[in-house]
mmCIF file of the C-alpha atoms, coordinates in Angstrom:
data_MODEL
# 
_entry.id   MODEL 
# 
loop_
_atom_site.group_PDB 
_atom_site.id 
_atom_site.type_symbol 
_atom_site.label_atom_id 
_atom_site.label_alt_id 
_atom_site.label_comp_id 
_atom_site.label_asym_id 
_atom_site.label_entity_id 
_atom_site.label_seq_id 
_atom_site.pdbx_PDB_ins_code 
_atom_site.Cartn_x 
_atom_site.Cartn_y 
_atom_site.Cartn_z 
_atom_site.occupancy 
_atom_site.B_iso_or_equiv 
_atom_site.pdbx_formal_charge 
_atom_site.auth_seq_id 
_atom_site.auth_comp_id 
_atom_site.auth_asym_id 
_atom_site.auth_atom_id 
_atom_site.pdbx_PDB_model_num 
ATOM 1  C CA . MET A 1 1  ? -12.929 3.379   9.932   1.00 0.00 ? 1  MET A CA 1 
ATOM 2  C CA . PRO A 1 2  ? -10.780 5.775   7.873   1.00 0.00 ? 2  PRO A CA 1 
ATOM 3  C CA . LEU A 1 3  ? -12.156 6.658   4.470   1.00 0.00 ? 3  LEU A CA 1 
ATOM 4  C CA . ALA A 1 4  ? -11.154 9.002   1.689   1.00 0.00 ? 4  ALA A CA 1 
ATOM 5  C CA . ALA A 1 5  ? -13.558 9.773   -1.139  1.00 0.00 ? 5  ALA A CA 1 
ATOM 6  C CA . PHE A 1 6  ? -12.379 11.246  -4.420  1.00 0.00 ? 6  PHE A CA 1 
ATOM 7  C CA . VAL A 1 7  ? -14.615 12.306  -7.293  1.00 0.00 ? 7  VAL A CA 1 
ATOM 8  C CA . PHE A 1 8  ? -12.920 12.469  -10.687 1.00 0.00 ? 8  PHE A CA 1 
ATOM 9  C CA . ARG A 1 9  ? -14.254 13.837  -13.944 1.00 0.00 ? 9  ARG A CA 1 
ATOM 10 C CA . ALA A 1 10 ? -12.297 13.125  -17.086 1.00 0.00 ? 10 ALA A CA 1 
ATOM 11 C CA . ARG A 1 11 ? -12.957 14.201  -20.649 1.00 0.00 ? 11 ARG A CA 1 
ATOM 12 C CA . ASN A 1 12 ? -11.404 12.724  -23.769 1.00 0.00 ? 12 ASN A CA 1 
ATOM 13 C CA . ASP A 1 13 ? -11.155 15.365  -26.491 1.00 0.00 ? 13 ASP A CA 1 
ATOM 14 C CA . THR A 1 14 ? -9.598  12.941  -28.969 1.00 0.00 ? 14 THR A CA 1 
ATOM 15 C CA . GLN A 1 15 ? -11.177 10.426  -31.321 1.00 0.00 ? 15 GLN A CA 1 
ATOM 16 C CA . GLN A 1 16 ? -9.159  7.584   -29.790 1.00 0.00 ? 16 GLN A CA 1 
ATOM 17 C CA . ASP A 1 17 ? -9.924  5.489   -26.721 1.00 0.00 ? 17 ASP A CA 1 
ATOM 18 C CA . GLN A 1 18 ? -7.704  6.450   -23.790 1.00 0.00 ? 18 GLN A CA 1 
ATOM 19 C CA . THR A 1 19 ? -6.622  4.677   -20.634 1.00 0.00 ? 19 THR A CA 1 
ATOM 20 C CA . LEU A 1 20 ? -6.926  6.654   -17.433 1.00 0.00 ? 20 LEU A CA 1 
ATOM 21 C CA . VAL A 1 21 ? -5.218  5.659   -14.176 1.00 0.00 ? 21 VAL A CA 1 
ATOM 22 C CA . LEU A 1 22 ? -6.478  7.422   -11.064 1.00 0.00 ? 22 LEU A CA 1 
ATOM 23 C CA . GLY A 1 23 ? -5.168  5.396   -8.132  1.00 0.00 ? 23 GLY A CA 1 
ATOM 24 C CA . GLY A 1 24 ? -1.823  4.277   -9.512  1.00 0.00 ? 24 GLY A CA 1 
ATOM 25 C CA . THR A 1 25 ? 0.253   6.790   -7.608  1.00 0.00 ? 25 THR A CA 1 
ATOM 26 C CA . ASP A 1 26 ? -1.631  6.737   -4.318  1.00 0.00 ? 26 ASP A CA 1 
ATOM 27 C CA . PRO A 1 27 ? 0.497   4.879   -1.739  1.00 0.00 ? 27 PRO A CA 1 
ATOM 28 C CA . ASN A 1 28 ? -1.105  2.304   0.516   1.00 0.00 ? 28 ASN A CA 1 
ATOM 29 C CA . PRO A 1 29 ? -0.010  3.381   4.019   1.00 0.00 ? 29 PRO A CA 1 
ATOM 30 C CA . VAL A 1 30 ? -1.914  0.680   5.906   1.00 0.00 ? 30 VAL A CA 1 
ATOM 31 C CA . GLY A 1 31 ? 0.267   -0.352  8.831   1.00 0.00 ? 31 GLY A CA 1 
ATOM 32 C CA . TYR A 1 32 ? 2.601   2.652   8.468   1.00 0.00 ? 32 TYR A CA 1 
ATOM 33 C CA . ASP A 1 33 ? 3.641   3.742   11.950  1.00 0.00 ? 33 ASP A CA 1 
ATOM 34 C CA . ALA A 1 34 ? 4.490   7.317   10.868  1.00 0.00 ? 34 ALA A CA 1 
ATOM 35 C CA . GLU A 1 35 ? 8.106   6.946   11.986  1.00 0.00 ? 35 GLU A CA 1 
ATOM 36 C CA . GLY A 1 36 ? 10.853  7.954   9.618   1.00 0.00 ? 36 GLY A CA 1 
ATOM 37 C CA . GLU A 1 37 ? 10.606  9.823   6.360   1.00 0.00 ? 37 GLU A CA 1 
ATOM 38 C CA . ASN A 1 38 ? 8.063   8.912   3.723   1.00 0.00 ? 38 ASN A CA 1 
ATOM 39 C CA . LEU A 1 39 ? 9.417   10.490  0.555   1.00 0.00 ? 39 LEU A CA 1 
ATOM 40 C CA . THR A 1 40 ? 8.716   7.806   -2.070  1.00 0.00 ? 40 THR A CA 1 
ATOM 41 C CA . LEU A 1 41 ? 5.945   5.421   -3.118  1.00 0.00 ? 41 LEU A CA 1 
ATOM 42 C CA . ASN A 1 42 ? 8.277   2.497   -2.406  1.00 0.00 ? 42 ASN A CA 1 
ATOM 43 C CA . ASN A 1 43 ? 8.517   2.658   1.369   1.00 0.00 ? 43 ASN A CA 1 
ATOM 44 C CA . PRO A 1 44 ? 9.669   -0.504  3.187   1.00 0.00 ? 44 PRO A CA 1 
ATOM 45 C CA . ARG A 1 45 ? 7.679   0.584   6.270   1.00 0.00 ? 45 ARG A CA 1 
ATOM 46 C CA . PHE A 1 46 ? 4.421   0.005   4.378   1.00 0.00 ? 46 PHE A CA 1 
ATOM 47 C CA . GLY A 1 47 ? 4.820   -3.774  4.753   1.00 0.00 ? 47 GLY A CA 1 
ATOM 48 C CA . SER A 1 48 ? 2.839   -6.358  2.774   1.00 0.00 ? 48 SER A CA 1 
ATOM 49 C CA . ASN A 1 49 ? 0.117   -4.074  1.516   1.00 0.00 ? 49 ASN A CA 1 
ATOM 50 C CA . VAL A 1 50 ? -2.454  -5.196  -1.030  1.00 0.00 ? 50 VAL A CA 1 
ATOM 51 C CA . ASN A 1 51 ? -4.671  -2.975  -3.162  1.00 0.00 ? 51 ASN A CA 1 
ATOM 52 C CA . GLU A 1 52 ? -7.886  -4.397  -4.597  1.00 0.00 ? 52 GLU A CA 1 
ATOM 53 C CA . VAL A 1 53 ? -10.287 -2.771  -7.043  1.00 0.00 ? 53 VAL A CA 1 
ATOM 54 C CA . MET A 1 54 ? -13.904 -3.058  -5.900  1.00 0.00 ? 54 MET A CA 1 
ATOM 55 C CA . ALA A 1 55 ? -16.884 -2.252  -8.101  1.00 0.00 ? 55 ALA A CA 1 
ATOM 56 C CA . GLU A 1 56 ? -20.629 -2.277  -7.648  1.00 0.00 ? 56 GLU A CA 1 
ATOM 57 C CA . GLY A 1 57 ? -22.878 -0.798  -10.299 1.00 0.00 ? 57 GLY A CA 1 
ATOM 58 C CA . SER A 1 58 ? -21.447 2.500   -11.489 1.00 0.00 ? 58 SER A CA 1 
ATOM 59 C CA . THR A 1 59 ? -19.359 2.957   -8.329  1.00 0.00 ? 59 THR A CA 1 
ATOM 60 C CA . CYS A 1 60 ? -15.848 1.631   -7.942  1.00 0.00 ? 60 CYS A CA 1 
ATOM 61 C CA . GLY A 1 61 ? -13.123 2.023   -5.386  1.00 0.00 ? 61 GLY A CA 1 
ATOM 62 C CA . LEU A 1 62 ? -9.727  0.922   -4.207  1.00 0.00 ? 62 LEU A CA 1 
ATOM 63 C CA . PHE A 1 63 ? -9.659  -1.239  -1.089  1.00 0.00 ? 63 PHE A CA 1 
ATOM 64 C CA . MET A 1 64 ? -6.310  -0.878  0.690   1.00 0.00 ? 64 MET A CA 1 
ATOM 65 C CA . ARG A 1 65 ? -5.397  -3.545  3.199   1.00 0.00 ? 65 ARG A CA 1 
ATOM 66 C CA . VAL A 1 66 ? -2.414  -5.344  4.657   1.00 0.00 ? 66 VAL A CA 1 
ATOM 67 C CA . VAL A 1 67 ? -1.697  -9.067  4.631   1.00 0.00 ? 67 VAL A CA 1 
ATOM 68 C CA . PRO A 1 68 ? 0.105   -10.111 7.819   1.00 0.00 ? 68 PRO A CA 1 
ATOM 69 C CA . GLY A 1 69 ? 3.407   -11.892 7.291   1.00 0.00 ? 69 GLY A CA 1 
ATOM 70 C CA . ASP A 1 70 ? 4.482   -15.171 8.800   1.00 0.00 ? 70 ASP A CA 1 
ATOM 71 C CA . GLU A 1 71 ? 5.821   -15.244 12.343  1.00 0.00 ? 71 GLU A CA 1 
ATOM 72 C CA . PRO A 1 72 ? 9.586   -14.741 12.416  1.00 0.00 ? 72 PRO A CA 1 
ATOM 73 C CA . THR A 1 73 ? 11.711  -17.867 12.738  1.00 0.00 ? 73 THR A CA 1 
ATOM 74 C CA . LEU A 1 74 ? 15.402  -18.604 13.092  1.00 0.00 ? 74 LEU A CA 1 
ATOM 75 C CA . ASP A 1 75 ? 16.747  -20.163 9.925   1.00 0.00 ? 75 ASP A CA 1 
ATOM 76 C CA . LYS A 1 76 ? 20.294  -20.732 11.218  1.00 0.00 ? 76 LYS A CA 1 
ATOM 77 C CA . PRO A 1 77 ? 21.984  -21.367 14.566  1.00 0.00 ? 77 PRO A CA 1 
ATOM 78 C CA . VAL A 1 78 ? 22.554  -18.373 16.803  1.00 0.00 ? 78 VAL A CA 1 
ATOM 79 C CA . THR A 1 79 ? 25.491  -18.095 19.204  1.00 0.00 ? 79 THR A CA 1 
ATOM 80 C CA . CYS A 1 80 ? 24.851  -16.053 22.318  1.00 0.00 ? 80 CYS A CA 1 
ATOM 81 C CA . THR A 1 81 ? 27.795  -14.671 24.269  1.00 0.00 ? 81 THR A CA 1 
ATOM 82 C CA . ARG A 1 82 ? 28.036  -12.642 27.412  1.00 0.00 ? 82 ARG A CA 1 
ATOM 83 C CA . CYS A 1 83 ? 30.101  -9.479  27.349  1.00 0.00 ? 83 CYS A CA 1 
ATOM 84 C CA . PRO A 1 84 ? 32.142  -8.801  30.491  1.00 0.00 ? 84 PRO A CA 1 
ATOM 85 C CA . ILE A 1 85 ? 31.283  -5.580  32.257  1.00 0.00 ? 85 ILE A CA 1 
# 
């Protein structure tokens, strides 16, 4: 089972509450077949990926998974022809 563990330490030197995002730019490559270029966070080869925050006690994590799509269907008639050789 693949796993990546990151340990972050953040300090707020201001008097105001701050919001910190740590996993917002980490792409979810579950199901990625490593074909083609992967230059952006919005990659159509990543499929129907879902990220879920999990927390238990003082530990939290990001669970990356894929939700399988429906089986393909034909939504309109298809005409098949034979090409002469």
